[in-house]
C-alpha positions as CSV (number, residue, x, y, z in Angstrom):
1,M,54.0,145.7,170.7
2,N,55.5,147.8,167.9
3,S,54.9,146.7,164.4
4,P,57.8,145.7,162.1
5,E,57.4,149.0,160.3
6,D,57.6,151.0,163.5
7,I,60.7,149.2,164.6
8,L,62.4,149.8,161.2
9,F,61.3,153.5,161.1
10,E,62.8,154.0,164.6
11,T,66.0,152.2,163.6
12,L,66.5,154.1,160.3
13,D,65.8,157.5,162.0
14,R,68.4,156.7,164.7
15,L,71.0,155.7,162.0
16,T,70.5,158.7,159.8
17,S,71.0,161.1,162.8
18,A,74.2,159.4,163.9
19,I,77.2,161.7,164.0
20,E,79.8,159.7,162.0
21,P,79.3,156.1,160.9
22,Q,82.2,153.7,160.6
23,I,82.1,151.9,157.3
24,L,84.0,148.7,156.6
25,Y,84.2,147.4,153.0
26,V,84.3,143.7,152.8
27,R,86.1,141.8,149.9
28,R,85.6,138.5,148.2
29,L,87.9,135.5,148.7
30,P,88.1,134.2,145.2
31,N,89.9,131.0,146.0
32,A,88.0,130.0,149.1
33,V,86.1,126.7,148.8
34,R,82.8,125.8,150.5
35,Q,82.5,128.7,152.9
36,G,78.9,127.9,153.8
37,G,77.0,130.7,155.5
38,A,80.1,133.0,155.5
39,V,79.4,133.7,151.8
40,Q,76.1,134.9,150.5
41,A,74.9,135.3,146.9
42,W,73.4,138.7,147.4
43,P,75.0,142.1,148.4
44,R,74.2,143.3,151.9
45,I,75.0,145.9,154.5
46,N,75.2,144.8,158.2
47,I,74.8,147.6,160.7
48,V,75.6,147.2,164.4
49,L,73.0,149.0,166.6
50,E,73.9,147.7,170.1
51,G,76.5,145.4,171.7
52,V,79.5,143.8,170.0
53,Y,79.3,142.1,166.6
54,E,82.3,139.9,166.3
55,T,83.0,138.6,162.8
56,E,85.8,137.5,160.5
57,L,86.0,139.7,157.5
58,A,88.0,139.8,154.2
59,L,89.2,143.4,154.2
60,A,91.7,145.2,152.0
61,D,94.6,144.2,154.2
62,G,93.6,140.5,154.5
63,V,91.2,138.4,156.5
64,R,91.0,139.4,160.2
65,S,88.7,139.2,163.2
66,V,86.7,142.4,163.9
67,K,84.7,143.4,166.9
68,A,82.3,145.9,165.4
69,E,80.6,148.3,167.7
70,P,77.4,150.4,167.4
71,G,77.5,152.7,164.4
72,C,79.7,150.3,162.3
73,A,78.3,149.4,158.9
74,M,79.9,146.4,157.1
75,V,79.3,146.7,153.3
76,V,79.4,143.2,151.8
77,P,79.3,142.6,148.0
78,A,77.8,139.4,146.6
79,F,79.9,136.5,147.7
80,G,81.9,138.7,150.0
81,Y,83.5,136.9,153.0
82,A,81.9,137.7,156.4
83,A,81.7,135.0,159.1
84,P,80.1,136.1,162.4
85,T,81.2,134.2,165.5
86,L,78.0,134.7,167.5
87,R,80.0,135.0,170.7
88,F,78.6,138.3,171.9
89,S,75.1,139.7,172.3
90,N,74.1,142.4,169.8
91,N,71.4,144.1,167.9
92,C,71.9,144.8,164.2
93,L,70.1,145.7,161.0
94,S,70.8,143.9,157.8
95,L,69.9,145.3,154.4
96,V,70.0,142.7,151.6
97,L,69.3,143.6,148.0
98,R,67.7,140.8,146.1
99,E,66.6,140.8,142.4
100,N,63.1,142.1,143.1
101,Y,63.1,143.5,146.6
102,L,65.1,144.8,149.5
103,R,65.1,142.7,152.6
104,L,65.4,144.5,155.9
105,V,66.1,142.3,159.0
106,Y,66.4,143.5,162.5
107,H,68.3,141.0,164.6
108,E,68.4,140.7,168.4
109,F,71.0,138.1,169.2
110,D,71.5,136.8,172.8
111,A,74.8,135.0,173.1
112,A,73.6,133.2,176.2
113,L,71.0,131.3,174.2
114,K,73.6,130.0,171.7
115,N,71.0,130.0,169.0
116,D,71.7,130.1,165.2
117,W,68.4,131.8,164.4
118,P,68.2,134.9,166.6
119,P,64.8,136.6,167.1
120,M,64.2,139.1,164.3
121,V,61.9,141.5,162.6
122,E,61.9,140.9,158.9
123,Y,60.4,143.1,156.1
124,H,60.5,142.8,152.4
125,L,60.3,146.1,150.6
126,E,59.1,145.4,147.1
127,D,56.0,147.4,146.0
128,T,57.6,150.8,146.5
129,L,61.3,150.0,146.1
130,S,62.5,152.8,143.9
131,I,65.2,152.8,141.2
132,S,67.0,155.5,143.1
133,T,67.3,153.3,146.2
134,I,68.6,150.4,144.1
135,H,71.2,152.6,142.4
136,A,72.2,154.1,145.8
137,F,72.6,150.7,147.2
138,N,74.8,149.4,144.3
139,S,76.8,152.7,144.3
140,L,77.6,152.2,148.0
141,I,78.6,148.6,147.4
142,H,81.1,149.6,144.7
143,L,82.5,152.7,146.3
144,G,84.9,150.5,148.3
145,G,87.2,150.2,145.4
146,A,87.1,153.9,144.4
147,P,89.8,156.4,145.4
148,V,87.5,158.6,147.5
149,E,87.5,160.0,151.0
150,P,85.6,158.1,153.8
151,A,83.4,161.2,154.1
152,I,82.0,160.3,150.6
153,W,81.2,156.8,151.8
154,A,79.3,158.3,154.8
155,E,77.3,160.7,152.5
156,H,76.2,157.8,150.3
157,Y,75.4,155.7,153.3
158,R,73.1,158.3,154.9
159,L,71.5,159.0,151.5
160,L,70.7,155.3,151.1
161,L,69.1,155.1,154.6
162,K,66.9,158.1,153.8
163,L,65.8,156.6,150.5
164,I,65.0,153.3,152.2
165,R,62.9,155.1,154.8
166,A,61.0,157.0,152.2
167,D,60.3,153.8,150.3
168,L,59.2,152.0,153.5
169,A,56.8,154.9,154.3
170,A,55.1,154.4,151.0
171,S,54.9,150.6,151.1
172,S,51.7,148.7,151.8
173,G,53.6,145.7,153.1
174,A,51.6,143.5,150.8
175,R,54.1,140.6,150.8
176,N,54.9,140.4,154.5
177,D,52.3,137.9,155.6
178,K,53.1,134.8,157.7
179,A,53.3,132.4,154.7
180,Y,55.6,134.7,152.8
181,R,57.9,135.1,155.8
182,T,58.0,131.3,156.1
183,Y,58.9,131.0,152.5
184,Q,61.8,133.5,153.0
185,R,63.0,131.4,155.9
186,V,63.2,128.5,153.5
187,V,65.1,130.6,151.0
188,R,67.6,131.7,153.6
189,Y,68.2,128.1,154.6
190,I,68.9,127.1,151.0
191,E,71.1,130.1,150.3
192,D,73.3,129.2,153.3
193,R,73.7,125.6,152.0
194,Y,73.6,126.0,148.2
195,D,76.7,123.8,147.8
196,R,75.2,120.9,149.7
197,T,72.8,118.1,148.5
198,L,69.3,119.2,149.7
199,T,66.0,117.5,149.3
200,R,62.5,119.0,150.0
201,A,62.0,116.4,152.8
202,A,65.3,117.2,154.5
203,V,64.8,121.0,154.3
204,G,61.2,120.5,155.6
205,R,62.5,118.5,158.6
206,A,65.2,121.0,159.4
207,L,62.6,123.9,159.4
208,H,59.8,121.9,161.0
209,L,57.6,122.2,157.9
210,S,55.6,119.4,156.2
211,T,56.8,118.5,152.7
212,S,53.3,119.3,151.3
213,Y,53.3,122.8,152.9
214,F,56.9,123.4,151.8
215,T,56.0,122.4,148.2
216,K,53.0,124.8,148.2
217,L,55.1,127.7,149.4
218,F,57.5,127.3,146.4
219,Q,54.5,126.9,144.0
220,R,53.0,130.0,145.4
221,Y,56.0,132.4,145.6
222,A,58.7,131.1,143.4
223,A,58.9,131.0,139.6
224,C,61.0,127.8,139.8
225,S,61.4,124.7,141.8
226,M,63.6,124.4,144.9
227,H,66.1,122.4,142.8
228,E,66.2,125.1,140.1
229,F,66.6,127.9,142.7
230,Q,69.5,126.1,144.3
231,M,71.1,125.5,140.9
232,E,70.8,129.2,140.1
233,L,72.7,130.0,143.2
234,R,75.4,127.5,142.2
235,M,75.7,129.0,138.8
236,K,76.1,132.6,140.2
237,R,78.9,131.3,142.4
238,A,80.5,129.5,139.5
239,E,80.5,132.7,137.4
240,Q,82.2,134.6,140.2
241,L,84.9,132.0,140.7
242,L,85.6,131.6,137.0
243,S,86.0,135.3,136.6
244,E,88.0,136.1,139.7
245,S,89.8,133.0,141.0
246,A,92.7,130.7,140.0
247,L,90.8,127.6,140.9
248,S,90.7,124.8,138.3
249,I,87.4,123.9,136.7
250,S,87.1,120.7,138.8
251,E,87.8,122.7,142.0
252,I,85.1,125.2,141.1
253,A,82.7,122.4,140.4
254,Y,83.4,121.0,143.9
255,A,83.1,124.5,145.5
256,C,79.7,124.9,143.9
257,G,78.4,121.6,145.1
258,F,79.0,119.4,142.0
259,Q,80.6,116.0,142.7
260,N,81.0,115.4,139.0
261,T,82.9,117.8,136.9
262,S,81.4,116.6,133.6
263,F,77.9,117.2,135.0
264,F,79.0,120.7,136.0
265,I,80.3,121.5,132.6
266,R,77.2,120.2,130.9
267,H,74.9,122.2,133.2
268,F,77.0,125.4,132.8
269,K,77.0,125.1,129.0
270,R,73.2,124.5,129.0
271,R,72.8,127.6,131.1
272,Y,75.2,130.0,129.4
273,S,75.7,128.4,125.9
274,V,79.5,128.2,126.5
275,T,81.7,125.8,128.5
276,P,83.2,127.0,131.8
277,G,86.6,127.1,130.2
278,R,85.4,129.3,127.3
279,Y,83.5,131.5,129.7
280,R,86.7,132.0,131.7
281,A,88.7,132.8,128.6
282,Q,86.2,135.5,127.6
283,Q,86.5,137.1,131.1
284,S,90.3,136.7,131.2
285,P,91.8,137.3,127.8
286,G,95.3,136.8,129.2
287,G,94.5,133.2,129.9
288,A,96.4,133.2,133.2
289,F,94.0,130.8,134.9
290,K,94.0,127.0,135.0
291,N,91.2,125.4,132.9
292,E,91.8,121.8,133.6
């Protein structure tokens, strides 16, 4: 059986030699509330390798259903709206840029199995992730709003893939052991449900992990508790909604999983040293948004 690295090398080589990729730039839906797994806190690029990847996307001309075919790359910013239907079998590669590493996930989804967790190869590129690769990734994410030809998108896309392959070739794979992969499975579960009430016991049951093992994973790999990690995701979402949406403060609190607006305001002020209303005013000098 091929190693994760071999599978990823083969996939990246195939993509960089493709004649002409189709690139779709996904947008955010600022006023959408509680979108669950359709909205993720980290920027990503989903690339179709085989089959049909059906998904609902927020694009420049509005939200619409797309049946992406092999060669299509969906570039999704942080909190961009992309909701796959899981109706068709497909293989795809996801590139997710986190704070300290690049996550590469090779999915093989069989629609006949009707499973929410398709078989996958997962690799975390951390030890050799270069600044050039990080800049190239962020550049591609932001090119969607630039007045440039699609050929420029394709050039940046191919450059990014080549940089990732070079970084992967130099990596030792030091943090891709079984325990770390299990920890990342927990992280994905929480990221998909950051706006819900979660306990360690409930997450452990859902992922078939004992509470003691679950606790040890966070102690070993995270610099914070599960609750602090979830709260950080909520704060990132609140920042985005305050800056880009017309939702009221109470609506934003609810969208981020807070049932009590006063608690949300106190926590936000403790985190950012300003109230949500003041933060919004600083981001939007015109004061066009509702603050009540």
